[in-house]
C-alpha positions as CSV (number, residue, x, y, z in Angstrom):
1,X,-58.2,-104.4,-107.0
2,X,-56.2,-106.0,-109.9
3,X,-53.8,-105.0,-112.2
4,X,-53.7,-101.3,-114.2
5,X,-52.0,-100.4,-117.3
6,X,-49.1,-98.5,-116.9
7,X,-48.0,-97.2,-120.2
8,X,-45.5,-98.6,-122.5
9,X,-42.8,-101.0,-121.5
10,X,-40.4,-100.9,-118.7
11,X,-36.7,-101.6,-119.3
12,X,-35.5,-104.9,-118.4
13,X,-35.6,-105.5,-114.5
14,X,-37.8,-103.2,-113.7
15,X,-40.6,-104.0,-110.6
16,X,-43.1,-101.7,-109.8
17,X,-45.4,-101.6,-106.6
18,X,-48.4,-99.1,-106.2
19,X,-51.4,-98.8,-104.2
20,X,-54.0,-96.7,-105.9
21,X,-56.9,-95.2,-103.7
22,X,-59.8,-92.2,-104.3
23,X,-62.5,-90.7,-102.4
24,X,-64.3,-87.4,-101.9
25,X,-62.6,-84.2,-100.5
26,X,-64.0,-81.7,-97.7
27,X,-65.7,-80.1,-100.5
28,X,-67.1,-82.8,-102.6
29,X,-64.4,-83.2,-105.3
30,X,-63.1,-86.5,-106.4
31,X,-59.7,-87.3,-105.4
32,X,-57.7,-89.8,-107.0
33,X,-54.1,-91.0,-105.6
34,X,-51.7,-93.4,-106.8
35,X,-48.2,-94.0,-104.3
36,X,-45.5,-96.2,-105.1
37,X,-41.6,-97.1,-105.9
38,X,-40.0,-98.4,-108.8
39,X,-36.8,-99.8,-108.6
40,X,-34.0,-101.4,-110.8
41,X,-30.8,-103.1,-110.6
42,X,-29.0,-101.0,-107.1
43,X,-32.1,-97.8,-108.1
44,X,-35.3,-97.4,-106.0
45,X,-37.7,-94.5,-106.5
46,X,-40.8,-93.2,-104.7
47,X,-43.4,-91.6,-106.2
48,X,-46.9,-90.1,-105.4
49,X,-49.9,-89.3,-107.9
50,X,-52.8,-87.0,-106.8
51,X,-55.3,-85.8,-109.1
52,X,-58.0,-83.8,-107.5
53,X,-61.8,-82.3,-110.1
54,X,-65.5,-83.2,-110.9
55,X,-66.9,-85.8,-111.2
56,X,-66.2,-86.7,-114.3
57,X,-62.7,-87.1,-113.0
58,X,-61.4,-90.7,-114.3
59,X,-61.0,-93.7,-112.3
60,X,-57.2,-94.0,-113.4
61,X,-56.4,-90.4,-113.8
62,X,-53.4,-90.6,-111.1
63,X,-52.6,-93.3,-112.8
64,X,-52.3,-91.6,-116.1
65,X,-50.4,-88.6,-114.3
66,X,-47.5,-91.0,-112.6
67,X,-46.8,-92.9,-115.8
68,X,-46.8,-90.0,-118.1
69,X,-44.2,-88.7,-115.5
70,X,-42.1,-91.7,-114.5
71,X,-41.9,-92.4,-118.2
72,X,-40.8,-88.4,-119.0
73,X,-38.1,-88.5,-116.6
74,X,-36.7,-91.8,-117.5
75,X,-37.9,-94.0,-114.4
76,X,-39.9,-96.3,-116.8
C-alpha cells in the first residue's frame, strides 16, 4: 500500500489512478501486475501491465514497465 514512484513528471492536469498486485502462477513463477487509468482534460487512457518471472522479479516491475510505456507513448 502507499505511493509508488512513476518516473518523470506528469503534464499539468494529469490524474493517475492504479492498483498493483502480485502472486504466483500455477507453475510457481512470480506475477506482478498493475491496472490503471490516466485522465487529462477530456481524454482518458486505461492500461494494464503484467510481468511474469522468477524469484528475482522486482516488486515494482509492472509499475516500471507501465511508466516506460506511458511516457514513450506521450500519455504521461
